[in-house]
matplotlib code that plots the C-alpha trace (Angstrom):
import matplotlib.pyplot as plt

x = [22.2, 25.2, 26.4, 29.9, 32.1, 33.9, 37.2, 36.9, 39.2, 40.9, 42.7, 46.4, 47.3, 50.1, 47.8, 45.2, 47.9, 49.2, 45.7, 45.2, 48.4, 47.6, 44.1, 45.7, 48.2, 45.3, 43.4, 46.5, 46.9, 43.4, 44.2, 44.4, 47.1, 46.9, 49.4, 52.2, 50.8, 47.4, 48.9, 50.9, 47.8, 45.8, 48.6, 48.5, 44.7, 45.0, 47.8, 45.7, 42.6, 44.7, 46.1, 42.6, 41.2, 44.1, 43.6, 39.8, 40.4, 43.1, 40.6, 37.8, 40.1, 41.5, 38.1, 36.7, 39.8, 39.2, 35.5, 36.2, 38.7, 36.0, 33.5, 36.0, 36.9, 33.3, 32.5, 35.5, 34.3]
y = [44.1, 43.5, 46.3, 47.5, 47.2, 50.4, 50.0, 50.9, 53.6, 52.8, 55.6, 55.2, 53.4, 55.8, 58.7, 57.2, 56.6, 60.1, 61.5, 59.4, 60.7, 64.2, 64.0, 62.4, 65.3, 67.8, 66.1, 65.9, 69.7, 70.1, 68.3, 70.5, 69.0, 69.4, 71.4, 69.4, 70.5, 69.1, 65.9, 65.4, 66.0, 63.5, 60.9, 61.2, 60.7, 57.6, 56.2, 56.9, 55.2, 52.2, 52.0, 52.2, 49.6, 47.3, 47.7, 47.0, 43.9, 42.7, 43.1, 41.3, 38.5, 38.1, 38.1, 35.5, 33.3, 33.5, 32.8, 29.8, 28.5, 28.6, 26.9, 24.1, 23.6, 23.4, 20.9, 18.7, 18.3]
z = [-152.5, -150.4, -148.1, -148.6, -145.6, -144.7, -143.1, -139.4, -138.4, -135.2, -133.4, -133.2, -130.0, -129.2, -129.6, -127.2, -124.6, -125.0, -124.6, -121.5, -119.8, -120.8, -119.2, -116.1, -115.8, -116.2, -113.3, -111.1, -111.4, -110.0, -106.7, -103.6, -101.4, -97.6, -95.7, -94.0, -90.5, -91.4, -92.7, -89.5, -87.4, -89.5, -89.2, -85.5, -85.4, -87.5, -85.3, -82.2, -83.7, -84.6, -81.1, -79.5, -81.9, -81.1, -77.4, -77.8, -79.9, -77.5, -74.6, -76.3, -77.4, -73.9, -72.4, -74.8, -74.2, -70.5, -70.9, -73.2, -70.6, -67.9, -70.1, -70.9, -67.3, -66.3, -69.0, -67.9, -64.3]

ax = plt.figure().add_subplot(projection="3d")
ax.plot(x, y, z, "-o")
ax.set_aspect("equal")
plt.show()
């Protein structure tokens, strides 16, 4: 006996997109946004961390460049 194929019911694409955006909107409403003062403080902390990291990387780079120059001068003599 051959099985009868039942037509598969695909949900309407527009209905699926609508459901997706409805769920996104529901999730966005659950977000607790930080106060502007807290955001400003966190931004300052991030900028300070970037500055410190930049200075450290600059120092390591300069030191290695100097060390490499010493090694190359010693190898040339």
